A tleap script that builds the chain and sets N, CA, C and O, in Angstrom:
source leaprc.protein.ff14SB
mol = sequence {
  NMET LYS ARG THR VAL MET VAL LEU ALA ILE
  VAL ALA LEU THR THR VAL VAL LEU THR GLY
  SER ALA LEU ALA ALA GLY GLU GLY LEU ASP
  ASN SER VAL LYS SER MET ILE ALA LEU SER
  CYS GLY LEU GLY ILE SER ILE ALA ALA LEU
  GLY GLY ALA LEU GLY GLN GLY ARG ALA ALA
  ALA ALA ALA ILE GLU ALA ILE ALA ARG ASN
  PRO GLY ALA TYR GLN LYS VAL PHE THR PRO
  MET ILE LEU GLY LEU ALA LEU ILE GLU SER
  LEU VAL ILE TYR SER LEU LEU VAL SER PHE
  LEU LEU PHE PHE LYS CLEU
}
set mol.1.N position { -72.796 35.734 -84.394 }
set mol.1.CA position { -72.812 36.897 -85.247 }
set mol.1.C position { -71.399 37.274 -85.677 }
set mol.1.O position { -71.158 37.580 -86.845 }
set mol.2.N position { -70.461 37.250 -84.719 }
set mol.2.CA position { -69.076 37.606 -85.053 }
set mol.2.C position { -68.485 36.591 -86.026 }
set mol.2.O position { -67.701 36.946 -86.906 }
set mol.3.N position { -68.863 35.341 -85.864 }
set mol.3.CA position { -68.333 34.307 -86.749 }
set mol.3.C position { -68.867 34.500 -88.156 }
set mol.3.O position { -68.130 34.328 -89.127 }
set mol.4.N position { -70.134 34.854 -88.278 }
set mol.4.CA position { -70.719 35.087 -89.595 }
set mol.4.C position { -70.045 36.262 -90.291 }
set mol.4.O position { -69.755 36.199 -91.486 }
set mol.5.N position { -69.800 37.321 -89.550 }
set mol.5.CA position { -69.124 38.484 -90.129 }
set mol.5.C position { -67.705 38.113 -90.551 }
set mol.5.O position { -67.235 38.562 -91.596 }
set mol.6.N position { -67.027 37.310 -89.761 }
set mol.6.CA position { -65.669 36.893 -90.092 }
set mol.6.C position { -65.663 36.030 -91.362 }
set mol.6.O position { -64.806 36.205 -92.229 }
set mol.7.N position { -66.613 35.105 -91.470 }
set mol.7.CA position { -66.689 34.256 -92.659 }
set mol.7.C position { -66.995 35.097 -93.899 }
set mol.7.O position { -66.393 34.889 -94.952 }
set mol.8.N position { -67.927 36.045 -93.781 }
set mol.8.CA position { -68.242 36.918 -94.912 }
set mol.8.C position { -67.046 37.784 -95.298 }
set mol.8.O position { -66.822 38.034 -96.482 }
set mol.9.N position { -66.286 38.239 -94.324 }
set mol.9.CA position { -65.093 39.040 -94.616 }
set mol.9.C position { -64.047 38.209 -95.350 }
set mol.9.O position { -63.406 38.702 -96.278 }
set mol.10.N position { -63.871 36.966 -94.949 }
set mol.10.CA position { -62.907 36.086 -95.623 }
set mol.10.C position { -63.360 35.801 -97.046 }
set mol.10.O position { -62.540 35.808 -97.964 }
set mol.11.N position { -64.638 35.551 -97.245 }
set mol.11.CA position { -65.166 35.290 -98.581 }
set mol.11.C position { -65.012 36.530 -99.464 }
set mol.11.O position { -64.640 36.416 -100.632 }
set mol.12.N position { -65.294 37.706 -98.914 }
set mol.12.CA position { -65.149 38.953 -99.677 }
set mol.12.C position { -63.698 39.188 -100.051 }
set mol.12.O position { -63.406 39.574 -101.183 }
set mol.13.N position { -62.788 38.962 -99.121 }
set mol.13.CA position { -61.364 39.143 -99.405 }
set mol.13.C position { -60.894 38.165 -100.474 }
set mol.13.O position { -60.146 38.538 -101.378 }
set mol.14.N position { -61.328 36.927 -100.373 }
set mol.14.CA position { -60.981 35.929 -101.386 }
set mol.14.C position { -61.514 36.337 -102.753 }
set mol.14.O position { -60.823 36.180 -103.760 }
set mol.15.N position { -62.727 36.855 -102.797 }
set mol.15.CA position { -63.315 37.294 -104.058 }
set mol.15.C position { -62.521 38.442 -104.654 }
set mol.15.O position { -62.289 38.472 -105.862 }
set mol.16.N position { -62.103 39.387 -103.823 }
set mol.16.CA position { -61.318 40.520 -104.307 }
set mol.16.C position { -59.983 40.040 -104.867 }
set mol.16.O position { -59.546 40.505 -105.920 }
set mol.17.N position { -59.339 39.116 -104.168 }
set mol.17.CA position { -58.057 38.595 -104.639 }
set mol.17.C position { -58.231 37.848 -105.956 }
set mol.17.O position { -57.437 38.027 -106.880 }
set mol.18.N position { -59.262 37.014 -106.048 }
set mol.18.CA position { -59.489 36.260 -107.271 }
set mol.18.C position { -59.866 37.181 -108.430 }
set mol.18.O position { -59.449 36.944 -109.564 }
set mol.19.N position { -60.637 38.213 -108.164 }
set mol.19.CA position { -61.037 39.131 -109.213 }
set mol.19.C position { -59.833 39.876 -109.750 }
set mol.19.O position { -59.691 40.036 -110.963 }
set mol.20.N position { -58.972 40.327 -108.870 }
set mol.20.CA position { -57.781 41.059 -109.312 }
set mol.20.C position { -56.880 40.222 -110.189 }
set mol.20.O position { -56.406 40.700 -111.219 }
set mol.21.N position { -56.636 38.995 -109.808 }
set mol.21.CA position { -55.778 38.132 -110.625 }
set mol.21.C position { -56.461 37.726 -111.917 }
set mol.21.O position { -55.792 37.502 -112.926 }
set mol.22.N position { -57.776 37.630 -111.904 }
set mol.22.CA position { -58.489 37.277 -113.123 }
set mol.22.C position { -58.459 38.427 -114.126 }
set mol.22.O position { -58.311 38.195 -115.326 }
set mol.23.N position { -58.595 39.652 -113.653 }
set mol.23.CA position { -58.543 40.797 -114.556 }
set mol.23.C position { -57.136 41.046 -115.079 }
set mol.23.O position { -56.977 41.605 -116.165 }
set mol.24.N position { -56.119 40.647 -114.337 }
set mol.24.CA position { -54.741 40.874 -114.746 }
set mol.24.C position { -54.271 39.842 -115.752 }
set mol.24.O position { -53.189 39.990 -116.320 }
set mol.25.N position { -55.046 38.811 -115.985 }
set mol.25.CA position { -54.638 37.752 -116.899 }
set mol.25.C position { -54.637 38.254 -118.331 }
set mol.25.O position { -55.421 39.130 -118.695 }
set mol.26.N position { -53.759 37.699 -119.131 }
set mol.26.CA position { -53.656 38.102 -120.536 }
set mol.26.C position { -54.632 37.345 -121.414 }
set mol.26.O position { -55.623 36.789 -120.942 }
set mol.27.N position { -54.327 37.339 -122.699 }
set mol.27.CA position { -55.227 36.691 -123.665 }
set mol.27.C position { -55.250 35.171 -123.510 }
set mol.27.O position { -56.317 34.561 -123.583 }
set mol.28.N position { -54.107 34.566 -123.301 }
set mol.28.CA position { -54.050 33.117 -123.177 }
set mol.28.C position { -54.458 32.665 -121.787 }
set mol.28.O position { -53.603 32.497 -120.918 }
set mol.29.N position { -55.722 32.470 -121.567 }
set mol.29.CA position { -56.211 32.075 -120.254 }
set mol.29.C position { -56.144 30.567 -120.102 }
set mol.29.O position { -56.669 29.832 -120.938 }
set mol.30.N position { -55.506 30.107 -119.050 }
set mol.30.CA position { -55.505 28.674 -118.798 }
set mol.30.C position { -56.709 28.320 -117.921 }
set mol.30.O position { -57.480 29.192 -117.520 }
set mol.31.N position { -56.850 27.046 -117.637 }
set mol.31.CA position { -58.040 26.583 -116.927 }
set mol.31.C position { -58.123 27.102 -115.503 }
set mol.31.O position { -59.225 27.331 -115.004 }
set mol.32.N position { -57.003 27.294 -114.835 }
set mol.32.CA position { -57.059 27.787 -113.456 }
set mol.32.C position { -57.568 29.229 -113.403 }
set mol.32.O position { -58.318 29.597 -112.499 }
set mol.33.N position { -57.153 30.039 -114.379 }
set mol.33.CA position { -57.628 31.428 -114.419 }
set mol.33.C position { -59.106 31.459 -114.782 }
set mol.33.O position { -59.863 32.262 -114.236 }
set mol.34.N position { -59.521 30.592 -115.696 }
set mol.34.CA position { -60.942 30.528 -116.050 }
set mol.34.C position { -61.788 30.109 -114.862 }
set mol.34.O position { -62.887 30.626 -114.666 }
set mol.35.N position { -61.286 29.182 -114.075 }
set mol.35.CA position { -62.044 28.763 -112.897 }
set mol.35.C position { -62.077 29.872 -111.844 }
set mol.35.O position { -63.074 30.019 -111.137 }
set mol.36.N position { -60.991 30.659 -111.732 }
set mol.36.CA position { -61.002 31.787 -110.791 }
set mol.36.C position { -61.990 32.855 -111.249 }
set mol.36.O position { -62.667 33.463 -110.421 }
set mol.37.N position { -62.081 33.088 -112.549 }
set mol.37.CA position { -63.034 34.067 -113.065 }
set mol.37.C position { -64.462 33.603 -112.780 }
set mol.37.O position { -65.294 34.388 -112.327 }
set mol.38.N position { -64.738 32.343 -113.044 }
set mol.38.CA position { -66.086 31.820 -112.788 }
set mol.38.C position { -66.425 31.890 -111.304 }
set mol.38.O position { -67.545 32.245 -110.939 }
set mol.39.N position { -65.477 31.557 -110.459 }
set mol.39.CA position { -65.704 31.629 -109.019 }
set mol.39.C position { -65.916 33.074 -108.575 }
set mol.39.O position { -66.781 33.346 -107.741 }
set mol.40.N position { -65.142 33.992 -109.120 }
set mol.40.CA position { -65.299 35.401 -108.778 }
set mol.40.C position { -66.668 35.935 -109.200 }
set mol.40.O position { -67.302 36.693 -108.466 }
set mol.41.N position { -67.109 35.533 -110.376 }
set mol.41.CA position { -68.432 35.976 -110.849 }
set mol.41.C position { -69.525 35.480 -109.918 }
set mol.41.O position { -70.383 36.251 -109.488 }
set mol.42.N position { -69.490 34.210 -109.614 }
set mol.42.CA position { -70.519 33.632 -108.764 }
set mol.42.C position { -70.515 34.182 -107.352 }
set mol.42.O position { -71.567 34.538 -106.821 }
set mol.43.N position { -69.349 34.257 -106.741 }
set mol.43.CA position { -69.262 34.767 -105.377 }
set mol.43.C position { -69.571 36.252 -105.308 }
set mol.43.O position { -70.219 36.713 -104.369 }
set mol.44.N position { -69.110 37.000 -106.299 }
set mol.44.CA position { -69.340 38.445 -106.289 }
set mol.44.C position { -70.813 38.796 -106.331 }
set mol.44.O position { -71.284 39.611 -105.538 }
set mol.45.N position { -71.538 38.190 -107.244 }
set mol.45.CA position { -72.959 38.512 -107.358 }
set mol.45.C position { -73.739 37.931 -106.176 }
set mol.45.O position { -74.739 38.510 -105.752 }
set mol.46.N position { -73.295 36.806 -105.648 }
set mol.46.CA position { -73.973 36.229 -104.482 }
set mol.46.C position { -73.839 37.128 -103.257 }
set mol.46.O position { -74.817 37.378 -102.553 }
set mol.47.N position { -72.641 37.606 -103.008 }
set mol.47.CA position { -72.417 38.487 -101.864 }
set mol.47.C position { -73.160 39.796 -102.046 }
set mol.47.O position { -73.741 40.319 -101.095 }
set mol.48.N position { -73.148 40.333 -103.263 }
set mol.48.CA position { -73.855 41.590 -103.530 }
set mol.48.C position { -75.359 41.427 -103.334 }
set mol.48.O position { -76.008 42.296 -102.753 }
set mol.49.N position { -75.907 40.328 -103.813 }
set mol.49.CA position { -77.339 40.099 -103.651 }
set mol.49.C position { -77.700 39.916 -102.176 }
set mol.49.O position { -78.732 40.410 -101.720 }
set mol.50.N position { -76.858 39.214 -101.442 }
set mol.50.CA position { -77.106 39.035 -100.008 }
set mol.50.C position { -77.060 40.379 -99.275 }
set mol.50.O position { -77.943 40.689 -98.475 }
set mol.51.N position { -76.031 41.165 -99.554 }
set mol.51.CA position { -75.916 42.464 -98.900 }
set mol.51.C position { -77.051 43.398 -99.273 }
set mol.51.O position { -77.589 44.105 -98.422 }
set mol.52.N position { -77.415 43.399 -100.554 }
set mol.52.CA position { -78.521 44.240 -100.997 }
set mol.52.C position { -79.844 43.826 -100.362 }
set mol.52.O position { -80.642 44.674 -99.962 }
set mol.53.N position { -80.065 42.548 -100.274 }
set mol.53.CA position { -81.311 42.062 -99.664 }
set mol.53.C position { -81.377 42.418 -98.185 }
set mol.53.O position { -82.426 42.827 -97.687 }
set mol.54.N position { -80.263 42.263 -97.486 }
set mol.54.CA position { -80.237 42.628 -96.063 }
set mol.54.C position { -80.447 44.135 -95.884 }
set mol.54.O position { -81.183 44.556 -94.992 }
set mol.55.N position { -79.814 44.932 -96.715 }
set mol.55.CA position { -79.968 46.376 -96.620 }
set mol.55.C position { -81.389 46.835 -96.933 }
set mol.55.O position { -81.942 47.699 -96.253 }
set mol.56.N position { -81.961 46.249 -97.964 }
set mol.56.CA position { -83.334 46.612 -98.322 }
set mol.56.C position { -84.316 46.173 -97.248 }
set mol.56.O position { -85.272 46.891 -96.955 }
set mol.57.N position { -84.099 45.033 -96.673 }
set mol.57.CA position { -84.973 44.557 -95.595 }
set mol.57.C position { -84.927 45.466 -94.378 }
set mol.57.O position { -85.958 45.792 -93.790 }
set mol.58.N position { -83.719 45.869 -94.011 }
set mol.58.CA position { -83.590 46.769 -92.849 }
set mol.58.C position { -84.197 48.130 -93.139 }
set mol.58.O position { -84.845 48.716 -92.272 }
set mol.59.N position { -83.995 48.646 -94.358 }
set mol.59.CA position { -84.546 49.965 -94.710 }
set mol.59.C position { -86.072 49.932 -94.711 }
set mol.59.O position { -86.719 50.834 -94.181 }
set mol.60.N position { -86.634 48.898 -95.303 }
set mol.60.CA position { -88.096 48.796 -95.354 }
set mol.60.C position { -88.684 48.599 -93.954 }
set mol.60.O position { -89.727 49.169 -93.634 }
set mol.61.N position { -88.021 47.798 -93.126 }
set mol.61.CA position { -88.518 47.582 -91.768 }
set mol.61.C position { -88.478 48.868 -90.952 }
set mol.61.O position { -89.407 49.160 -90.199 }
set mol.62.N position { -87.406 49.629 -91.103 }
set mol.62.CA position { -87.312 50.896 -90.360 }
set mol.62.C position { -88.361 51.891 -90.843 }
set mol.62.O position { -88.940 52.622 -90.039 }
set mol.63.N position { -88.609 51.924 -92.152 }
set mol.63.CA position { -89.606 52.849 -92.687 }
set mol.63.C position { -91.015 52.455 -92.239 }
set mol.63.O position { -91.816 53.318 -91.878 }
set mol.64.N position { -91.313 51.183 -92.260 }
set mol.64.CA position { -92.640 50.730 -91.826 }
set mol.64.C position { -92.832 51.010 -90.344 }
set mol.64.O position { -93.921 51.402 -89.924 }
set mol.65.N position { -91.793 50.816 -89.552 }
set mol.65.CA position { -91.896 51.109 -88.130 }
set mol.65.C position { -92.106 52.604 -87.895 }
set mol.65.O position { -92.887 52.998 -87.029 }
set mol.66.N position { -91.406 53.434 -88.670 }
set mol.66.CA position { -91.579 54.886 -88.514 }
set mol.66.C position { -92.981 55.322 -88.916 }
set mol.66.O position { -93.569 56.182 -88.261 }
set mol.67.N position { -93.527 54.742 -89.983 }
set mol.67.CA position { -94.874 55.074 -90.425 }
set mol.67.C position { -95.903 54.580 -89.405 }
set mol.67.O position { -96.908 55.248 -89.160 }
set mol.68.N position { -95.651 53.418 -88.816 }
set mol.68.CA position { -96.582 52.878 -87.826 }
set mol.68.C position { -96.614 53.753 -86.563 }
set mol.68.O position { -97.661 53.904 -85.934 }
set mol.69.N position { -95.473 54.317 -86.203 }
set mol.69.CA position { -95.423 55.179 -85.024 }
set mol.69.C position { -96.069 56.538 -85.288 }
set mol.69.O position { -96.691 57.122 -84.401 }
set mol.70.N position { -95.914 57.037 -86.528 }
set mol.70.CA position { -96.441 58.359 -86.861 }
set mol.70.C position { -97.007 58.318 -88.285 }
set mol.70.O position { -96.292 58.636 -89.236 }
set mol.71.N position { -98.253 57.941 -88.444 }
set mol.71.CA position { -98.833 57.822 -89.794 }
set mol.71.C position { -98.843 59.131 -90.563 }
set mol.71.O position { -98.893 59.108 -91.793 }
set mol.72.N position { -98.800 60.249 -89.900 }
set mol.72.CA position { -98.798 61.537 -90.588 }
set mol.72.C position { -97.488 61.824 -91.313 }
set mol.72.O position { -97.441 62.698 -92.178 }
set mol.73.N position { -96.437 61.107 -90.974 }
set mol.73.CA position { -95.121 61.316 -91.596 }
set mol.73.C position { -94.904 60.381 -92.776 }
set mol.73.O position { -93.763 60.117 -93.157 }
set mol.74.N position { -95.982 59.883 -93.355 }
set mol.74.CA position { -95.871 58.915 -94.442 }
set mol.74.C position { -95.049 59.466 -95.609 }
set mol.74.O position { -94.113 58.808 -96.062 }
set mol.75.N position { -95.381 60.655 -96.098 }
set mol.75.CA position { -94.675 61.203 -97.254 }
set mol.75.C position { -93.227 61.555 -96.911 }
set mol.75.O position { -92.346 61.436 -97.763 }
set mol.76.N position { -92.973 61.983 -95.683 }
set mol.76.CA position { -91.611 62.342 -95.296 }
set mol.76.C position { -90.724 61.113 -95.148 }
set mol.76.O position { -89.502 61.222 -95.245 }
set mol.77.N position { -91.308 59.964 -94.920 }
set mol.77.CA position { -90.543 58.731 -94.759 }
set mol.77.C position { -90.480 57.945 -96.062 }
set mol.77.O position { -89.452 57.347 -96.380 }
set mol.78.N position { -91.563 57.944 -96.808 }
set mol.78.CA position { -91.679 57.083 -97.981 }
set mol.78.C position { -90.702 57.484 -99.093 }
set mol.78.O position { -90.035 56.625 -99.668 }
set mol.79.N position { -90.617 58.760 -99.393 }
set mol.79.CA position { -89.757 59.216 -100.492 }
set mol.79.C position { -88.275 58.926 -100.235 }
set mol.79.O position { -87.616 58.383 -101.122 }
set mol.80.N position { -87.721 59.263 -99.066 }
set mol.80.CA position { -86.315 58.899 -98.829 }
set mol.80.C position { -86.083 57.393 -98.799 }
set mol.80.O position { -85.004 56.927 -99.167 }
set mol.81.N position { -87.090 56.620 -98.361 }
set mol.81.CA position { -86.932 55.176 -98.349 }
set mol.81.C position { -86.806 54.651 -99.776 }
set mol.81.O position { -85.950 53.812 -100.055 }
set mol.82.N position { -87.656 55.140 -100.682 }
set mol.82.CA position { -87.591 54.692 -102.079 }
set mol.82.C position { -86.249 55.077 -102.695 }
set mol.82.O position { -85.657 54.287 -103.432 }
set mol.83.N position { -85.767 56.276 -102.402 }
set mol.83.CA position { -84.463 56.709 -102.902 }
set mol.83.C position { -83.353 55.810 -102.361 }
set mol.83.O position { -82.460 55.408 -103.108 }
set mol.84.N position { -83.404 55.496 -101.077 }
set mol.84.CA position { -82.411 54.601 -100.473 }
set mol.84.C position { -82.453 53.208 -101.076 }
set mol.84.O position { -81.409 52.605 -101.325 }
set mol.85.N position { -83.656 52.691 -101.311 }
set mol.85.CA position { -83.770 51.362 -101.929 }
set mol.85.C position { -83.211 51.361 -103.340 }
set mol.85.O position { -82.593 50.384 -103.763 }
set mol.86.N position { -83.424 52.450 -104.075 }
set mol.86.CA position { -82.874 52.542 -105.433 }
set mol.86.C position { -81.350 52.570 -105.402 }
set mol.86.O position { -80.702 51.953 -106.248 }
set mol.87.N position { -80.780 53.271 -104.445 }
set mol.87.CA position { -79.316 53.311 -104.342 }
set mol.87.C position { -78.742 51.960 -103.916 }
set mol.87.O position { -77.688 51.549 -104.401 }
set mol.88.N position { -79.433 51.277 -103.017 }
set mol.88.CA position { -78.983 49.936 -102.621 }
set mol.88.C position { -79.022 49.000 -103.823 }
set mol.88.O position { -78.092 48.223 -104.043 }
set mol.89.N position { -80.094 49.075 -104.595 }
set mol.89.CA position { -80.225 48.203 -105.766 }
set mol.89.C position { -79.180 48.534 -106.818 }
set mol.89.O position { -78.713 47.644 -107.529 }
set mol.90.N position { -78.807 49.813 -106.925 }
set mol.90.CA position { -77.794 50.177 -107.920 }
set mol.90.C position { -76.445 49.542 -107.591 }
set mol.90.O position { -75.689 49.197 -108.499 }
set mol.91.N position { -76.139 49.384 -106.310 }
set mol.91.CA position { -74.886 48.725 -105.941 }
set mol.91.C position { -74.885 47.260 -106.365 }
set mol.91.O position { -73.858 46.736 -106.796 }
set mol.92.N position { -76.023 46.607 -106.243 }
set mol.92.CA position { -76.134 45.209 -106.692 }
set mol.92.C position { -75.994 45.143 -108.206 }
set mol.92.O position { -75.373 44.217 -108.729 }
set mol.93.N position { -76.559 46.105 -108.913 }
set mol.93.CA position { -76.445 46.121 -110.370 }
set mol.93.C position { -74.998 46.368 -110.794 }
set mol.93.O position { -74.545 45.794 -111.784 }
set mol.94.N position { -74.264 47.213 -110.060 }
set mol.94.CA position { -72.840 47.401 -110.365 }
set mol.94.C position { -72.080 46.092 -110.201 }
set mol.94.O position { -71.202 45.781 -111.006 }
set mol.95.N position { -72.400 45.345 -109.196 }
set mol.95.CA position { -71.753 44.049 -109.001 }
set mol.95.C position { -72.098 43.095 -110.149 }
set mol.95.O position { -71.246 42.334 -110.608 }
set mol.96.N position { -73.341 43.140 -110.604 }
set mol.96.CA position { -73.733 42.324 -111.749 }
set mol.96.C position { -72.944 42.730 -112.983 }
set mol.96.O position { -72.524 41.871 -113.759 }
set mol.97.N position { -72.738 44.016 -113.172 }
set mol.97.CA position { -71.965 44.506 -114.310 }
set mol.97.C position { -70.523 44.005 -114.253 }
set mol.97.O position { -69.972 43.574 -115.266 }
set mol.98.N position { -69.915 44.063 -113.072 }
set mol.98.CA position { -68.549 43.557 -112.910 }
set mol.98.C position { -68.503 42.060 -113.183 }
set mol.98.O position { -67.556 41.570 -113.799 }
set mol.99.N position { -69.515 41.333 -112.728 }
set mol.99.CA position { -69.554 39.893 -112.987 }
set mol.99.C position { -69.671 39.612 -114.474 }
set mol.99.O position { -69.030 38.691 -114.979 }
set mol.100.N position { -70.479 40.389 -115.184 }
set mol.100.CA position { -70.587 40.222 -116.630 }
set mol.100.C position { -69.259 40.538 -117.311 }
set mol.100.O position { -68.848 39.820 -118.223 }
set mol.101.N position { -68.586 41.600 -116.882 }
set mol.101.CA position { -67.297 41.934 -117.483 }
set mol.101.C position { -66.292 40.805 -117.294 }
set mol.101.O position { -65.537 40.471 -118.207 }
set mol.102.N position { -66.292 40.225 -116.104 }
set mol.102.CA position { -65.381 39.100 -115.851 }
set mol.102.C position { -65.798 37.873 -116.659 }
set mol.102.O position { -64.953 37.180 -117.226 }
set mol.103.N position { -67.076 37.612 -116.705 }
set mol.103.CA position { -67.559 36.424 -117.396 }
set mol.103.C position { -67.228 36.474 -118.886 }
set mol.103.O position { -66.822 35.469 -119.470 }
set mol.104.N position { -67.401 37.642 -119.497 }
set mol.104.CA position { -67.124 37.742 -120.934 }
set mol.104.C position { -65.643 37.827 -121.234 }
set mol.104.O position { -65.250 37.839 -122.401 }
set mol.105.N position { -64.807 37.885 -120.199 }
set mol.105.CA position { -63.369 37.798 -120.391 }
set mol.105.C position { -62.960 36.348 -120.638 }
set mol.105.O position { -61.875 36.086 -121.157 }
set mol.106.N position { -63.836 35.401 -120.263 }
set mol.106.CA position { -63.549 33.994 -120.523 }
set mol.106.C position { -63.395 33.824 -121.984 }
set mol.106.O position { -63.147 32.714 -122.454 }
savepdb mol mol.pdb
quit
Protein backbone atom coordinates (compact mmCIF):
# COMPACT_ATOMS: atom_id res chain seq x y z
CA UNK A 1 0.00 0.00 0.00
CA UNK A 2 2.80 2.42 0.90
CA UNK A 3 4.57 1.62 -2.35
CA UNK A 4 1.44 2.31 -4.38
CA UNK A 5 0.95 5.66 -2.66
CA UNK A 6 4.59 6.53 -3.27
CA UNK A 7 4.34 5.64 -6.98
CA UNK A 8 1.14 7.68 -7.35
CA UNK A 9 2.79 10.63 -5.58
CA UNK A 10 5.77 10.49 -7.95
CA UNK A 11 3.49 10.30 -10.99
CA UNK A 12 1.41 13.23 -9.71
CA UNK A 13 4.52 15.30 -9.04
CA UNK A 14 5.87 14.52 -12.50
CA UNK A 15 2.55 15.51 -14.04
CA UNK A 16 2.55 18.82 -12.16
CA UNK A 17 6.10 19.57 -13.28
CA UNK A 18 5.35 18.68 -16.90
CA UNK A 19 2.13 20.69 -16.89
CA UNK A 20 3.85 23.78 -15.55
CA UNK A 21 6.59 23.72 -18.16
CA UNK A 22 4.08 23.00 -20.90
CA UNK A 23 1.92 25.98 -19.98
CA UNK A 24 4.98 28.24 -19.76
CA UNK A 25 6.01 27.44 -23.32
CA UNK A 26 5.66 30.14 -25.95
CA UNK A 27 4.20 30.03 -29.43
CA UNK A 28 7.06 28.13 -31.05
CA UNK A 29 6.58 24.71 -29.50
CA UNK A 30 9.23 22.15 -30.28
CA UNK A 31 8.66 18.41 -30.23
CA UNK A 32 9.83 17.88 -26.65
CA UNK A 33 7.31 20.41 -25.32
CA UNK A 34 4.56 18.87 -27.45
CA UNK A 35 5.38 15.45 -26.06
CA UNK A 36 5.33 16.85 -22.50
CA UNK A 37 1.91 18.39 -23.15
CA UNK A 38 0.56 15.11 -24.52
CA UNK A 39 2.00 13.20 -21.57
CA UNK A 40 0.54 15.71 -19.11
CA UNK A 41 -2.89 15.44 -20.71
CA UNK A 42 -2.90 11.67 -20.60
CA UNK A 43 -1.50 11.30 -17.10
CA UNK A 44 -3.62 14.09 -15.67
CA UNK A 45 -6.93 12.70 -16.80
CA UNK A 46 -5.87 9.14 -15.93
CA UNK A 47 -4.97 10.06 -12.36
CA UNK A 48 -8.14 12.14 -11.99
CA UNK A 49 -10.33 9.31 -13.27
CA UNK A 50 -8.62 6.83 -10.95
CA UNK A 51 -9.02 9.09 -7.93
CA UNK A 52 -12.62 9.90 -8.79
CA UNK A 53 -13.49 6.25 -9.25
CA UNK A 54 -11.90 5.30 -5.93
CA UNK A 55 -13.67 8.14 -4.14
CA UNK A 56 -17.04 7.33 -5.66
CA UNK A 57 -16.64 3.66 -4.83
CA UNK A 58 -15.83 4.38 -1.20
CA UNK A 59 -18.70 6.89 -0.89
CA UNK A 60 -21.24 4.51 -2.40
CA UNK A 61 -20.02 1.60 -0.28
CA UNK A 62 -20.26 3.64 2.91
CA UNK A 63 -23.76 4.86 2.00
CA UNK A 64 -24.99 1.36 1.18
CA UNK A 65 -23.55 0.05 4.43
CA UNK A 66 -25.25 2.85 6.38
CA UNK A 67 -28.59 2.16 4.68
CA UNK A 68 -28.22 -1.57 5.32
CA UNK A 69 -27.62 -0.95 9.02
CA UNK A 70 -30.53 1.50 9.34
CA UNK A 71 -33.04 1.39 6.46
CA UNK A 72 -35.05 4.21 8.02
CA UNK A 73 -32.18 6.64 7.40
CA UNK A 74 -32.40 6.20 3.63
CA UNK A 75 -33.29 9.82 2.84
CA UNK A 76 -30.78 11.21 5.34
CA UNK A 77 -27.98 9.21 3.73
CA UNK A 78 -28.99 9.23 0.08
CA UNK A 79 -29.13 13.00 -0.52
CA UNK A 80 -25.67 13.82 0.93
CA UNK A 81 -24.22 10.84 -0.94
CA UNK A 82 -25.55 12.14 -4.27
CA UNK A 83 -24.17 15.61 -3.47
CA UNK A 84 -20.78 14.10 -2.59
CA UNK A 85 -20.71 12.05 -5.79
CA UNK A 86 -21.50 15.16 -7.82
CA UNK A 87 -18.64 17.05 -6.19
CA UNK A 88 -16.24 14.16 -6.77
CA UNK A 89 -17.27 14.02 -10.42
CA UNK A 90 -16.81 17.79 -10.78
CA UNK A 91 -13.16 17.42 -9.80
CA UNK A 92 -12.67 14.87 -12.58
CA UNK A 93 -14.37 17.24 -15.02
CA UNK A 94 -12.02 20.05 -13.95
CA UNK A 95 -9.10 17.79 -14.74
CA UNK A 96 -10.64 17.04 -18.14
CA UNK A 97 -10.94 20.78 -18.75
CA UNK A 98 -7.27 21.33 -17.89
CA UNK A 99 -6.33 18.46 -20.21
CA UNK A 100 -8.33 20.03 -23.02
CA UNK A 101 -6.68 23.41 -22.41
CA UNK A 102 -3.26 21.79 -22.61
CA UNK A 103 -4.17 19.69 -25.62
CA UNK A 104 -5.42 22.65 -27.64
CA UNK A 105 -2.20 24.48 -26.85
CA UNK A 106 -0.51 22.01 -29.22
